[in-house]
C-alpha positions in Angstrom: 8.1 -142.9 -93.9 9.0 -139.2 -93.9 6.1 -136.8 -94.3 5.7 -135.5 -97.8 6.5 -131.9 -98.4 3.8 -129.7 -99.8 4.1 -126.9 -102.4 2.7 -123.5 -101.6 0.1 -124.4 -104.3 -1.1 -127.5 -102.6 -4.6 -126.0 -101.8 -4.9 -124.7 -105.3 -4.1 -128.2 -106.7 -6.9 -129.7 -104.6 -9.4 -127.0 -105.6 -8.6 -127.7 -109.3 -9.2 -131.4 -108.8 -5.5 -132.4 -108.9 -4.8 -136.1 -108.3 -2.0 -135.9 -105.7 0.8 -138.5 -105.6 4.2 -138.8 -103.9 7.0 -137.5 -106.1 10.6 -137.0 -104.9 9.4 -136.5 -101.4 6.6 -134.1 -102.3 2.8 -134.4 -102.6 2.4 -133.2 -106.2 -0.4 -133.3 -108.8 0.1 -136.0 -111.4 -3.0 -135.0 -113.4 -6.1 -132.9 -113.3 -9.7 -133.9 -114.5 -8.7 -133.1 -118.1 -6.5 -136.2 -118.0 -2.9 -136.7 -119.0 -3.5 -137.0 -122.8 -5.6 -133.9 -123.0 -3.1 -132.0 -120.8 -0.4 -133.1 -123.2 -2.4 -131.9 -126.2 -3.3 -128.6 -124.5 0.4 -127.9 -123.8 1.3 -128.6 -127.4 -1.4 -126.4 -128.8 -1.8 -123.6 -126.2 -0.1 -123.2 -122.8 0.1 -125.3 -119.7 1.0 -124.3 -116.2 3.1 -126.7 -114.1 4.0 -126.4 -110.5 7.7 -127.3 -110.3 8.3 -125.9 -106.8 9.8 -129.3 -105.8 12.9 -128.5 -107.8 15.9 -127.0 -106.1 16.9 -123.4 -106.5 20.5 -122.5 -105.5 22.5 -119.3 -105.5 26.3 -119.3 -105.8 28.4 -116.3 -104.9 32.1 -115.5 -104.5 35.2 -114.4 -106.3 35.8 -116.8 -109.2 32.4 -118.5 -108.9 32.2 -119.4 -112.6 35.6 -121.1 -112.6 34.7 -122.9 -109.4 31.5 -124.3 -110.8 33.5 -125.5 -113.8 35.3 -127.9 -111.5 32.0 -129.7 -111.0 30.2 -129.1 -114.4 32.1 -129.7 -117.7 30.6 -126.7 -119.4 31.6 -123.1 -120.3 30.4 -121.3 -117.2 33.0 -118.5 -117.4 32.0 -117.7 -121.0 28.3 -117.4 -120.3 27.1 -113.8 -120.8 25.2 -112.0 -118.1 21.5 -112.6 -118.5 21.9 -116.0 -120.2 21.3 -119.5 -119.0 22.9 -122.9 -120.0 22.2 -126.6 -119.5 24.9 -128.7 -117.8 25.7 -131.9 -116.0 27.2 -132.6 -112.6 29.8 -135.3 -113.1 31.5 -137.6 -110.7 35.3 -138.1 -110.4 35.1 -141.2 -112.6 33.2 -139.2 -115.3 29.8 -140.6 -114.5 26.8 -138.2 -114.5 25.3 -137.4 -111.1 22.5 -135.1 -112.3 21.6 -132.4 -114.8 21.0 -128.8 -114.1 20.4 -125.3 -115.5 22.7 -122.5 -114.5 22.3 -118.8 -115.2 24.7 -115.8 -115.0 22.9 -113.1 -113.0 25.8 -110.7 -112.8 27.0 -110.8 -109.3 26.0 -114.5 -108.7 25.0 -117.7 -110.5 21.5 -119.1 -110.2 21.0 -122.9 -110.5 18.0 -125.1 -110.8 18.5 -128.8 -109.9 16.2 -131.8 -110.0 13.8 -132.5 -107.2 15.0 -136.1 -106.6 18.6 -135.0 -106.3 18.3 -131.7 -104.4 20.1 -132.8 -101.2 22.7 -134.7 -103.1 23.4 -131.8 -105.4 23.6 -129.2 -102.7 26.0 -131.5 -100.7 28.1 -131.7 -103.9 28.0 -128.0 -104.4 29.2 -127.4 -100.8 32.5 -128.7 -101.9 33.0 -125.3 -103.5 32.9 -123.6 -100.1 36.6 -124.6 -99.7 37.2 -122.3 -102.7 35.5 -119.4 -100.9 32.1 -119.8 -102.7 28.9 -119.2 -100.9 26.2 -121.9 -101.5 22.7 -120.6 -100.7 19.7 -122.9 -101.2 16.7 -120.8 -102.0 13.9 -121.9 -99.6 11.5 -118.9 -99.8 10.5 -119.1 -103.5 8.3 -121.4 -105.5 8.8 -122.3 -109.2 6.3 -122.3 -112.0 6.7 -123.5 -115.6 4.5 -122.0 -118.3 4.9 -124.1 -121.4 3.5 -124.1 -124.9 3.3 -122.1 -128.1 0.9 -119.6 -126.5 2.9 -119.2 -123.3 4.4 -115.8 -124.4 0.9 -114.5 -125.3 -0.5 -115.4 -121.9 2.5 -114.3 -119.7 3.1 -111.0 -121.7 -0.4 -109.8 -120.6 0.9 -109.8 -117.0 4.6 -109.2 -117.6 5.1 -107.4 -120.9 8.9 -107.6 -120.8 8.9 -111.3 -121.4 8.1 -110.7 -125.1 11.6 -109.4 -125.7 13.3 -112.4 -124.1 15.1 -114.9 -126.3 15.4 -118.7 -125.7 17.6 -119.2 -122.6 17.5 -115.5 -121.6 17.0 -114.8 -117.9 15.6 -111.6 -116.4 14.2 -110.1 -113.2 10.8 -108.6 -114.0 8.1 -107.0 -112.0 4.5 -108.3 -111.6 2.3 -106.2 -109.3 5.3 -105.2 -107.2 6.7 -108.7 -107.0 10.1 -109.5 -108.4 10.0 -112.6 -110.7 13.1 -114.5 -111.8 12.2 -115.6 -115.3 14.0 -117.8 -117.8 12.7 -118.5 -121.3 13.2 -122.2 -121.0 11.6 -125.5 -120.1 11.5 -129.2 -120.5 8.5 -129.8 -122.8 10.1 -129.1 -126.1 7.8 -126.2 -126.5 8.4 -122.5 -126.1 7.9 -121.4 -122.5 9.1 -119.9 -119.3 10.2 -120.9 -115.8 9.2 -118.4 -113.2 10.6 -118.2 -109.7 8.3 -116.3 -107.4 8.2 -115.6 -103.6 6.2 -118.4 -102.0 3.7 -116.0 -100.5 2.7 -114.6 -103.9 2.8 -117.8 -106.0 -0.8 -118.7 -105.6 -1.9 -115.2 -106.8 0.4 -115.5 -109.8 -0.7 -119.0 -110.6 -4.4 -117.9 -110.5 -3.7 -114.9 -112.7 -2.1 -117.2 -115.3 -4.9 -119.7 -115.1 -7.3 -116.8 -115.7 -5.7 -116.4 -119.2 -7.8 -118.1 -121.9 -4.7 -120.0 -123.2 -3.7 -121.6 -119.9 -4.7 -124.8 -118.2 -3.2 -126.5 -115.2 -1.0 -129.5 -116.1 0.2 -132.3 -113.8 3.5 -134.0 -113.7 2.1 -136.9 -115.7 
């Protein structure tokens, strides 16, 4: 069996009492001492911090990159304004769905987030665009956090005031203590929230700063 990968937050998870389990090839926290039900309720009422560093981050660059991605994703990529993000699907030649993803227009490139269980498959699929002159760059030096819940903006804005002006599905690069964060106002919980890409070496400090906010609790993948 292949050795499980560890998030840059592995030690933090252990210190918080996280119950670690195998997930998509990673050793990830399924829950904390609060328990899954209370974690769910806390996220619905306040704000929960999830480690989603196991998900894949990819940058696409090149002339005609939006049109190229449209050959794999049946969505309006070319019409997506700069600073905005959209949900899409990778489809097979027979029309079946391979995976879902988020893609963002960051001006001179597209930024994609793909699911952990399909990272290798999705990147291999994207490499088909290289024949069109597109550069496919997996992002391997950044972690990913999700801060979700109705009080997520309140908590994050104390550290990064600019997030208060972001609309749902906006993306922005904002500074926190000299660190450039790639932030989207999005998530998968049905609540308001943000996904935050941060250099791996600084993610533990950012996670702790967020957990120090009174609204925020650590939440497992359960």
